[in-house]
Each structure stands twice: as structure tokens, then as C-alpha cells.
C-alpha positions as CSV (number, residue, x, y, z in Angstrom):
1,M,21.1,-51.6,0.0
2,T,19.3,-52.1,3.4
3,R,21.5,-51.1,6.3
4,I,21.7,-53.0,9.5
5,G,21.1,-50.0,11.8
6,P,23.0,-47.7,14.1
7,T,26.3,-48.6,15.7
8,R,25.9,-46.4,18.8
9,A,23.8,-47.9,21.5
10,P,21.4,-45.6,23.3
11,V,22.5,-44.5,26.7
12,R,20.2,-45.8,29.5
13,T,21.7,-44.7,32.8
14,P,18.9,-43.1,34.9
15,T,21.4,-40.6,36.5
16,I,22.2,-39.3,33.1
17,G,18.5,-39.0,32.4
18,V,18.1,-36.1,34.8
19,A,21.5,-34.5,34.1
20,A,20.1,-32.2,31.4
21,V,17.4,-30.9,33.8
22,L,20.0,-30.3,36.5
23,V,22.3,-28.4,34.0
24,L,19.4,-26.2,32.8
25,A,18.1,-25.6,36.3
26,A,21.6,-24.6,37.6
27,G,22.1,-22.2,34.7
28,W,18.7,-20.8,35.1
29,A,18.9,-20.4,38.9
30,T,22.2,-18.7,38.7
31,L,21.1,-16.1,36.1
32,A,17.7,-15.6,37.7
33,A,19.3,-15.1,41.1
34,G,21.6,-12.5,39.6
35,A,18.7,-10.7,37.9
36,G,16.7,-10.8,41.1
37,A,19.5,-9.4,43.2
38,L,20.0,-6.5,40.7
39,L,16.3,-5.7,40.6
40,A,16.1,-5.7,44.4
41,A,19.3,-3.5,44.7
42,L,18.1,-0.9,42.2
43,A,14.5,-0.7,43.5
44,T,13.6,-2.6,46.7
45,P,9.9,-3.5,46.7
46,A,8.0,-2.3,49.7
47,E,5.0,-4.5,49.3
48,P,4.4,-8.3,48.8
49,V,3.0,-7.8,45.4
50,G,6.2,-6.1,44.3
51,W,8.3,-8.9,45.6
52,A,6.1,-11.4,43.8
53,A,6.5,-9.5,40.6
54,L,10.3,-9.3,41.1
55,V,10.6,-13.1,41.6
56,L,8.5,-13.9,38.5
57,T,10.3,-11.4,36.4
58,A,13.8,-12.5,37.5
59,G,12.9,-16.1,36.7
60,L,11.8,-15.2,33.2
61,I,14.8,-12.9,32.6
62,G,17.1,-15.6,33.8
63,L,15.7,-18.0,31.2
64,A,15.9,-15.3,28.5
65,L,19.6,-14.7,29.4
66,L,20.2,-18.5,29.3
67,V,18.7,-18.8,25.8
68,G,20.6,-15.7,24.6
69,L,23.9,-17.1,26.0
70,R,23.3,-20.3,24.0
71,Q,22.9,-18.2,20.9
72,L,26.3,-16.5,21.7
73,V,27.9,-19.9,22.2
74,L,26.7,-21.1,18.8
75,L,28.1,-18.0,17.2
76,L,31.5,-18.3,18.8
77,V,31.8,-22.0,18.1
78,S,30.8,-21.4,14.4
79,L,33.7,-18.9,14.1
80,T,36.2,-21.7,14.9
81,V,35.0,-23.9,12.0
82,R,37.2,-24.0,8.9
83,A,36.1,-25.5,5.6
84,S,37.4,-29.0,5.0
85,P,36.8,-31.5,2.2
86,P,34.2,-34.2,2.7
87,P,35.6,-37.6,3.7
88,A,36.7,-40.0,1.0
89,S,34.4,-43.0,0.6
90,T,33.3,-45.7,-1.8
91,P,30.4,-44.4,-3.9
92,M,27.1,-46.1,-3.3
93,T,26.3,-46.5,-6.9
94,G,23.6,-49.1,-6.4
95,A,21.5,-47.0,-3.9
96,R,17.9,-46.3,-5.0
97,V,17.0,-42.7,-4.2
98,A,13.8,-40.6,-4.4
99,I,13.7,-36.8,-4.3
100,L,10.5,-35.9,-2.6
101,Y,8.7,-32.6,-3.1
102,P,5.7,-32.1,-0.8
103,T,3.6,-29.3,-2.3
104,A,0.2,-27.7,-1.5
105,D,-0.5,-25.0,-4.0
106,D,3.0,-23.6,-3.5
107,F,4.5,-25.4,-6.5
108,R,7.4,-24.3,-8.7
109,A,8.0,-26.5,-11.8
110,D,11.4,-24.9,-12.6
111,V,13.1,-26.0,-9.3
112,V,11.7,-29.5,-9.6
113,R,13.0,-29.9,-13.1
114,R,16.5,-28.6,-12.2
115,S,16.7,-30.8,-9.1
116,A,15.7,-33.9,-11.1
117,R,18.9,-33.7,-13.2
118,Q,21.1,-35.8,-10.9
119,T,24.3,-37.5,-11.8
120,H,23.4,-40.5,-9.6
121,A,21.7,-42.9,-12.1
122,R,19.2,-44.5,-9.8
123,T,17.4,-41.3,-8.8
124,R,13.7,-40.6,-9.2
125,T,11.9,-37.4,-8.5
126,V,8.4,-37.4,-7.0
127,V,6.0,-34.5,-6.4
128,L,3.7,-35.3,-3.5
129,D,0.9,-33.0,-4.5
130,D,-1.6,-31.9,-1.8
131,S,-2.8,-28.9,-3.9
132,R,-6.5,-28.0,-4.0
133,L,-6.5,-25.5,-6.9
134,P,-7.3,-27.2,-10.2
135,E,-4.8,-24.9,-12.0
136,T,-2.0,-26.0,-9.7
137,R,-2.8,-29.7,-10.0
138,A,-2.8,-29.3,-13.8
139,R,0.7,-27.7,-13.7
140,V,2.0,-30.4,-11.5
141,A,0.6,-33.1,-13.9
142,E,2.6,-31.5,-16.8
143,L,5.8,-32.7,-15.1
144,E,4.9,-36.3,-15.8
145,A,5.9,-35.7,-19.5
146,D,9.5,-35.1,-18.1
147,G,9.6,-38.4,-16.3
148,I,8.8,-36.8,-12.9
149,E,6.3,-38.8,-10.8
150,V,3.2,-37.3,-9.2
151,H,1.7,-38.8,-6.1
152,R,-1.6,-37.8,-4.5
153,R,-3.2,-39.2,-1.4
154,G,-6.8,-39.5,-0.4
155,S,-6.7,-37.1,2.5
156,R,-4.6,-34.2,3.7
157,T,-4.2,-35.3,7.3
158,G,-0.9,-34.8,9.1
159,A,0.1,-31.9,6.8
160,K,3.7,-32.2,5.4
161,A,4.6,-35.2,7.5
162,G,1.4,-37.0,6.6
163,N,2.1,-36.3,2.9
164,L,5.6,-37.8,3.2
165,N,4.3,-40.8,5.3
166,A,1.6,-41.6,2.7
167,W,4.3,-41.9,0.0
168,L,6.6,-44.0,2.2
169,R,3.8,-46.4,3.0
170,A,3.0,-46.9,-0.7
171,H,6.6,-46.8,-2.1
172,G,9.1,-46.8,0.7
173,H,10.1,-50.4,-0.1
174,E,11.2,-49.2,-3.6
175,V,14.0,-46.9,-2.3
176,D,16.9,-46.9,0.1
177,H,17.1,-43.2,0.7
178,V,14.9,-40.1,0.2
179,V,15.9,-36.5,-0.3
180,V,13.3,-34.1,1.2
181,L,13.0,-30.7,-0.4
182,D,10.5,-27.9,0.1
183,A,8.3,-26.8,-2.9
184,D,10.6,-23.8,-3.7
185,Q,13.9,-25.5,-3.0
186,E,16.5,-26.9,-5.5
187,V,19.7,-28.8,-5.4
188,D,22.5,-29.2,-8.0
189,E,23.1,-32.3,-10.0
190,G,25.7,-33.7,-7.6
191,F,23.6,-33.5,-4.4
192,V,22.4,-37.1,-4.4
193,A,25.9,-38.5,-5.1
194,G,27.5,-36.3,-2.5
195,A,24.9,-37.3,0.2
196,L,25.4,-41.0,-0.6
197,A,29.2,-40.5,-0.2
198,R,28.5,-39.1,3.2
199,F,26.3,-42.1,4.1
200,A,29.1,-44.5,3.0
201,A,31.5,-42.7,5.3
202,H,28.9,-42.7,8.2
203,P,27.1,-46.1,8.4
204,E,25.5,-45.0,11.7
205,A,23.8,-42.0,10.1
206,A,20.1,-41.6,9.5
207,V,20.2,-38.1,8.0
208,V,22.8,-36.2,6.0
209,Q,21.9,-32.5,6.5
210,G,23.2,-30.0,3.9
211,R,23.4,-26.2,4.0
212,I,20.3,-24.2,3.2
213,R,20.7,-20.9,1.5
214,S,18.1,-18.3,0.7
215,R,17.6,-16.7,-2.7
216,D,17.8,-12.9,-3.0
217,G,14.3,-13.0,-4.5
218,D,12.3,-10.4,-6.4
219,T,11.1,-8.2,-3.5
220,S,13.0,-5.6,-1.4
221,F,12.2,-7.7,1.8
222,A,13.8,-10.8,0.3
223,R,16.8,-9.0,-1.0
224,D,17.4,-7.3,2.3
225,F,17.1,-10.3,4.6
226,S,18.0,-13.4,2.5
227,G,21.6,-13.0,3.7
228,L,20.4,-12.9,7.3
229,F,18.5,-16.2,6.9
230,T,21.4,-17.9,5.1
231,R,24.1,-16.9,7.6
232,H,21.8,-17.8,10.5
233,A,21.3,-21.3,9.1
234,D,25.1,-21.6,8.3
235,T,26.0,-20.6,11.9
236,K,23.7,-23.2,13.5
237,L,24.8,-26.0,11.2
238,A,28.5,-25.3,11.7
239,A,28.2,-24.9,15.5
240,R,26.0,-27.9,16.0
241,A,28.3,-30.1,14.0
242,V,31.2,-29.1,16.4
243,L,29.0,-29.6,19.5
244,G,27.5,-32.9,18.2
245,V,23.9,-31.8,18.1
246,V,23.2,-31.6,14.4
247,D,19.4,-31.7,13.7
248,F,17.3,-32.5,10.7
249,S,16.1,-29.2,9.3
250,G,13.0,-30.6,7.5
251,R,14.4,-30.1,4.1
252,G,17.7,-30.0,2.1
253,A,18.6,-33.4,3.5
254,M,18.9,-37.1,2.6
255,L,17.4,-39.6,4.9
256,D,17.9,-43.4,5.2
257,V,14.6,-45.2,4.7
258,S,15.4,-48.0,7.1
259,A,16.1,-45.4,9.8
260,L,12.9,-43.7,9.1
261,R,11.0,-47.0,9.3
262,D,12.8,-47.7,12.7
263,A,11.6,-44.3,14.0
264,G,8.0,-44.9,12.9
265,G,8.1,-42.4,10.0
266,F,7.8,-38.7,10.1
267,P,6.0,-37.5,13.4
268,E,2.8,-35.9,12.3
269,V,3.3,-32.6,14.1
270,V,4.1,-29.1,12.9
271,M,7.8,-29.4,13.8
272,E,8.2,-32.8,12.3
273,D,11.9,-32.2,11.7
274,T,12.8,-31.6,15.4
275,A,10.4,-34.4,16.5
276,L,12.1,-36.8,14.1
277,T,15.5,-35.8,15.3
278,I,14.5,-36.8,18.8
279,E,13.1,-40.2,17.7
280,L,16.2,-41.0,15.7
281,E,18.5,-40.3,18.6
282,R,16.4,-42.4,20.9
283,R,17.2,-45.3,18.7
284,G,20.9,-44.6,18.4
285,W,21.0,-43.1,14.9
286,S,23.1,-40.0,14.2
287,I,22.7,-36.9,12.0
288,V,25.6,-35.8,9.9
289,A,26.3,-32.2,8.8
290,A,27.4,-31.9,5.1
291,P,28.1,-28.2,4.4
292,E,29.4,-29.0,0.9
293,L,25.8,-30.1,-0.1
294,V,23.8,-26.9,-0.7
295,S,20.1,-26.4,-1.4
296,I,18.6,-23.0,-2.3
297,E,15.1,-21.9,-1.3
298,D,13.1,-18.7,-1.4
299,A,13.3,-16.2,1.4
300,P,10.0,-14.9,2.7
301,V,8.7,-12.4,0.1
302,D,7.6,-9.8,2.7
303,H,6.9,-9.1,6.4
304,T,3.5,-10.8,6.2
305,A,5.1,-14.0,5.0
306,F,7.8,-13.8,7.6
307,A,5.2,-13.4,10.3
308,V,3.3,-16.4,9.1
309,Q,6.5,-18.5,9.1
310,F,7.5,-17.4,12.6
311,G,4.0,-18.0,13.9
312,K,4.1,-21.6,12.6
313,F,7.5,-22.0,14.2
314,A,6.1,-20.7,17.5
315,E,3.0,-22.9,17.5
316,G,5.2,-25.9,16.6
317,A,7.6,-25.2,19.4
318,V,4.9,-24.9,22.0
319,Q,3.3,-28.1,20.7
320,L,6.6,-30.0,20.8
321,L,7.5,-28.6,24.3
322,V,4.3,-30.2,25.6
323,R,4.5,-33.4,23.5
324,S,8.2,-34.0,24.2
325,R,8.4,-32.8,27.8
326,R,9.5,-36.3,28.9
327,S,12.4,-36.1,26.4
328,F,14.2,-33.8,28.8
329,V,14.7,-36.7,31.2
330,D,15.0,-39.5,28.7
331,P,18.3,-41.3,29.3
332,R,18.4,-42.4,25.6
333,L,19.1,-38.8,24.6
334,R,22.4,-37.3,25.3
335,V,22.6,-34.4,27.8
336,R,23.7,-31.9,25.2
337,R,20.9,-32.9,22.9
338,R,18.3,-32.3,25.6
339,V,19.8,-29.0,26.6
340,D,19.9,-27.8,23.0
341,L,16.4,-28.9,22.4
342,A,14.9,-27.1,25.4
343,L,16.7,-23.8,24.7
344,E,15.8,-23.9,21.0
345,L,12.1,-24.5,21.6
346,L,12.0,-21.7,24.2
347,V,13.1,-19.0,21.7
348,P,9.6,-18.2,20.4
349,V,8.0,-18.7,23.8
350,L,10.3,-16.1,25.3
351,A,9.7,-13.8,22.3
352,A,6.1,-13.8,23.5
353,L,6.6,-13.6,27.2
354,V,9.5,-11.2,27.7
355,P,7.7,-8.0,26.4
356,L,4.7,-8.9,28.6
357,A,6.9,-9.5,31.7
358,L,8.7,-6.2,31.2
359,F,5.4,-4.4,30.9
360,A,3.7,-6.2,33.9
361,Y,6.7,-5.6,36.1
362,S,6.7,-1.9,35.3
363,V,3.0,-1.6,35.9
364,V,3.3,-3.2,39.3
365,G,6.3,-1.0,40.1
366,A,4.4,2.1,39.2
367,V,1.4,1.1,41.4
368,T,3.7,0.1,44.3
369,G,6.0,3.0,44.1
370,I,9.2,1.4,42.7
371,A,11.2,2.2,39.5
372,A,10.4,0.8,36.1
373,F,12.4,-2.1,34.7
374,P,16.1,-1.0,34.9
375,W,18.2,-0.5,31.8
376,Q,21.0,-2.3,33.5
377,L,19.1,-5.5,32.9
378,G,17.5,-4.4,29.7
379,L,20.9,-3.8,28.0
380,P,22.3,-7.4,28.3
381,L,18.9,-8.7,27.1
382,A,19.0,-6.4,24.1
383,V,22.7,-7.3,23.3
384,L,22.1,-11.0,23.4
385,S,19.0,-10.7,21.2
386,L,21.2,-9.1,18.5
387,V,23.6,-12.1,18.4
388,P,21.8,-13.8,15.4
389,L,22.3,-10.6,13.4
390,V,26.0,-10.4,13.9
391,P,27.3,-12.6,11.0
392,E,25.3,-10.8,8.3
393,A,25.9,-7.4,9.9
394,L,29.7,-8.0,9.8
395,H,29.4,-9.2,6.2
396,R,27.7,-6.0,5.3
397,C,30.3,-3.9,7.1
398,R,33.1,-5.7,5.2
399,S,31.4,-5.7,1.8
400,R,29.5,-2.3,1.8
401,G,31.0,-0.3,4.6
402,L,30.3,0.4,8.3
403,P,27.2,2.6,7.7
404,S,25.5,-0.2,5.7
405,G,26.2,-2.8,8.4
406,I,24.8,-0.6,11.1
407,A,21.7,0.3,9.1
408,F,21.1,-3.4,8.4
409,A,21.5,-4.2,12.1
410,V,18.8,-1.6,12.9
411,R,16.4,-3.0,10.3
412,A,17.0,-6.6,11.3
413,S,16.5,-5.8,15.0
414,M,13.2,-4.1,14.0
415,L,12.2,-7.2,12.1
416,Y,12.6,-9.4,15.2
417,A,11.0,-6.9,17.5
418,S,8.0,-6.8,15.2
419,I,6.9,-10.4,15.8
420,G,6.5,-10.3,19.6
421,V,2.6,-10.2,19.4
422,V,2.6,-12.8,16.6
423,A,4.6,-15.1,18.9
424,A,2.2,-14.4,21.8
425,R,-0.8,-15.2,19.6
426,A,0.8,-18.5,18.6
427,V,1.5,-19.5,22.2
428,V,-2.0,-18.6,23.3
429,A,-3.6,-20.4,20.4
430,V,-1.8,-23.7,21.2
431,A,-2.5,-23.3,25.0
432,V,-6.2,-22.8,24.3
433,S,-6.8,-25.3,21.5
434,G,-4.2,-27.9,22.4
435,R,-3.0,-28.2,18.8
436,A,-0.8,-26.4,16.4
437,R,-1.6,-25.5,12.8
438,F,0.6,-26.1,9.8
439,R,0.5,-23.0,7.7
440,I,2.1,-22.6,4.3
441,T,4.3,-19.5,4.0
442,P,2.7,-17.1,1.4
443,K,4.6,-17.0,-1.9
444,E,2.9,-13.7,-3.1
445,R,3.4,-10.3,-1.6
446,A,0.5,-9.1,0.6
447,G,0.7,-5.5,-0.6
448,G,-2.3,-3.3,-0.3
449,S,-3.1,0.3,0.6
450,A,-2.3,2.1,3.9
451,T,-5.8,1.1,5.2
452,V,-5.2,-2.5,4.3
453,V,-1.8,-2.5,6.1
454,V,-3.3,-1.0,9.2
455,R,-6.1,-3.6,9.1
456,R,-3.6,-6.4,8.7
457,R,-1.7,-5.3,11.8
458,A,-4.9,-4.8,13.8
459,L,-3.8,-7.2,16.6
460,E,-0.5,-5.4,17.2
461,L,-2.3,-2.0,17.2
462,T,-5.0,-3.2,19.6
463,V,-2.4,-4.6,22.0
464,A,-0.4,-1.4,21.9
465,V,-3.5,0.7,22.5
466,L,-4.6,-1.5,25.5
467,A,-1.0,-1.3,26.9
468,L,-1.0,2.5,26.6
469,A,-4.4,2.7,28.3
470,V,-3.2,0.6,31.2
471,A,0.1,2.5,31.4
472,V,-1.6,5.9,31.5
473,L,-4.8,5.3,33.4
474,W,-3.6,2.8,36.0
475,A,0.1,3.4,36.3
476,G,0.5,7.0,35.2
477,R,3.6,6.1,33.1
478,P,2.9,6.0,29.4
479,E,6.6,5.1,28.7
480,I,6.1,1.6,30.2
481,A,3.9,0.6,27.2
482,A,7.0,1.0,25.0
483,P,7.5,-2.7,24.3
484,F,4.1,-3.1,22.6
485,V,4.3,0.3,21.0
486,V,7.6,-0.7,19.4
487,I,6.1,-4.0,18.2
488,A,3.2,-2.2,16.6
489,A,5.3,0.5,15.1
490,T,7.8,-1.8,13.5
491,A,5.1,-4.2,12.2
492,L,3.4,-1.2,10.6
493,A,6.7,0.1,9.2
494,F,7.4,-3.2,7.5
495,G,3.8,-3.5,6.2
496,W,4.1,0.0,4.7
497,R,7.5,-0.8,3.2
498,D,6.1,-3.9,1.6
499,A,3.1,-2.1,0.2
500,V,5.1,0.7,-1.3
501,G,7.6,-1.7,-2.7
502,E,4.8,-3.6,-4.5
503,R,3.5,-0.4,-6.1
504,L,7.0,0.8,-7.1
505,G,7.8,-2.6,-8.5
């Protein structure tokens, strides 16, 4: 079942190589110039330091607007998509497939057993166990009685990607395709057969990426936000399929082993999924969206788990921005891929920098005698930041009524507001150390007393106190510390909600 390779030759025109940079630069310059003109019109700086702050802030706001408009485009494009049946194709009945479960003390035997029941006869299921705890390793070993294989390696280097690569080096020649699932993720019995049908219809494909849904879960946080995570993933998959920039999401997908081998295996970085997407496109392979193939995973159990997950994403994004900076002028990548890549990776960076920029501009303005950051620019920034919440908010309005939809939008906006300092910490950590850490999202609620909650959010509180001190003692305007006060307040609110929920549960 070895395939001969991609049918689309990589583009190699040098002019096209810089086109993505020109597109991004033009969009950024236009929006930054508009933001700068509005800032100057509303409060003209009287000193050079004020003009310097204006130029820097306008540049960052222009970039934030560009990223926000991209989110709006994805939403609008996704709304045009209508469900259609998968293409008819000849079943690949002889294909050898392995379902791979990388785990590291976050193991769930029930989902592994259910996913192993595939209608495709030549399917094996393998747990790639990096667990350290003896009790977890013992529970994993129990699966062997059900015919599920267990693979352990000598070291834990390379995190998830290293775990997958270790199995591929030892057993990759035994299979034609692999399905990668997270430790809490499951698929139905027809997933493998359906993915193989997609491969038969798309011989140039390296990855068939299915839909990823979040379970409601057993916690109030998971029940409240699982729909948000599901619809956000659905929106991105649907829109990217239309725009031709489908990416590998790191799980819930089937991959062709020959394509993986051609790409050099899974890149051993935190965002191995995005890095692999880049490597595959460089070699002319494509990634196919298959929304009819559904996998189900756990939503973060509480705010602490969500913060860890977002922090990992932020560190991985900064690492990949540095590692893949030459990709933005690589002529082997399509212009739209490079534009999408840059704007996606900038999301957590801007989550870290925008609150700081608004605060710094307002401090400089107070010292030099100009107005604080104007609401006329803050409003479009706020509106665009709410775009990812729209699908789930509309669903709540339709199913539960307008008040429920509005209340959800408020809670979800608080959720995203609460991780600004987490994002900043991640950006600083990678900038200082030069590396990103792969952290496993906690599967147990953090809980704790009010004192524990406050201690857990010590960083956000410290930043808020420092911002207030600067705002009051230096600028004489306590209101300009609002971005960091809001971050600390929302983080505390979610921590308290999680703790109360654990005690009531």
C-alpha cells in the first residue's frame, strides 16, 4: 500500500516567495496608518516621546486589527459551508493502520478500548506510554489482555512528537497509515474506514483531518465552555477547507506513513502539528478536511487547566515563529498558507502585548499631557476579539433564549480576558530561555480554598498591583491600569467559581 507521493509540485518562483510578506505588510501598514491617524487626531502629542508611543502603539494595534479581521473572515466563510456527503471511492481494504495513543500519566482506558473497535480489519491500536507513575503504567499494561499493544521508549525526549517518532522508527514499516489521538480522545468504529475512503479519493493527501468535538464533562467549567471549543474548531476546519489552508490539528486525524517519512517524521517542537503542516506542504503534500469523521475529547476541566493549555499554545507559537521565520518567504509554500500561518501564530503574542501596549500608551499620555487610549479604537478591537465567541453565543440564543446567549458571551469574553498575563509569561519564558515547554493539560480540578485560589493567581495579582502603582504614583490616573485589573479580577473569578464548584460537587 505504499504510495508514490504527492501529485502537486511545490511552487518555486522567487517572486511568489515574498508575496505573502508583501500582502501582510500592506494590510498591516494600512491598518496601522489608520490607527495612527485616529490617535493623532484625537490627541496630538506635544513631545517626541508621545509621538514615539503613538507610532509603536499604532503599529501593534494595526497588527491586532489584521489578526481580528482574519478571524472574522474565517467566521464568514464558515457560514457559507453546507454539509455534503464524502466523495465516493474504492475502499482501501488492504491498508494497514495503527491507532496511536501517546500518553503520559493522562491515560483513559475506556476511550482506548472504544476506539479500538474498528470495522476496518487491518487496524491495530497502540498506547505509546510515557507515564512515570507506577499505577498508571500498570493500568496501561492491563490493556494488553484486550489485544491492545503497549510501546515504551528509553527516554522522554521530544515530548509527544518524540514519542510518536520512536514508535515510527521501530514499527513504521509495518503500517501504511496511522491515526493520532490524544489520551482522552475517542473515535467511532467507522473512523478508520472513512479516513481510508478519503485517502482513496485524494491520492495527493498526507493527512485526513476530522472534526474535533469536546465532551460536556463533569465540571461546570467544561459544561459551560465545551460548546465554545467545539464550534471554534468546527469554524476553523470548515473555513480553512474552503480557503485551501486545512492544517493538521495534532489529533483526530489519519496520516500517510510515506508522507511522514518524506517530511522527516513529526517535528519535535511543542506545536508539532503546525510544524508538520509546513513540512508537508513544502514537499507538495496536501491536507484534506473530513468533517464527517468525528473524534471526541475532554474539554479543560477548569480555568487552571485552560490556562495551562493556552500557555502551552503561546509558548509553542513563539517557538514556531522564531523557528519557521524563513517559511514566510519560502516559495514552496503557497501565499495563503504563509499568511494564515503568520496570523494564527500571532494570536497569543498579541494577547500578551496588546494590554501592555494600551497601558504603556496611556501612561506616556498622562505624563505628556495627552488623553488616554481612545475608546474609538478600543471598540473595534473589542468587537473583533469577540468574533470566536459568535457561533456558540448564537447557538445559545437560539436554543435557550437571548438572555442565555448574552450571559454566555459575557462569561466567554471574561475567559479570554483572563489569560493575558498567562500569554505574556509564556512569551517572556520563550524569549529568555529560547525554548518552549510541552505541558500536559491537567485532568483533575485544581479546587482549593479562597487562599489557595489567590495564591494560584499570584502573578496576575502582582502585575495588577504594579500597574495600579504606576498608574497612581506616576501618571495620576488609576483607570489606566484597567487592562491588568480586569485580567486579575476575571482570573480570580474563574478560580473561585472552580473551587466552589468542586465543593458543591
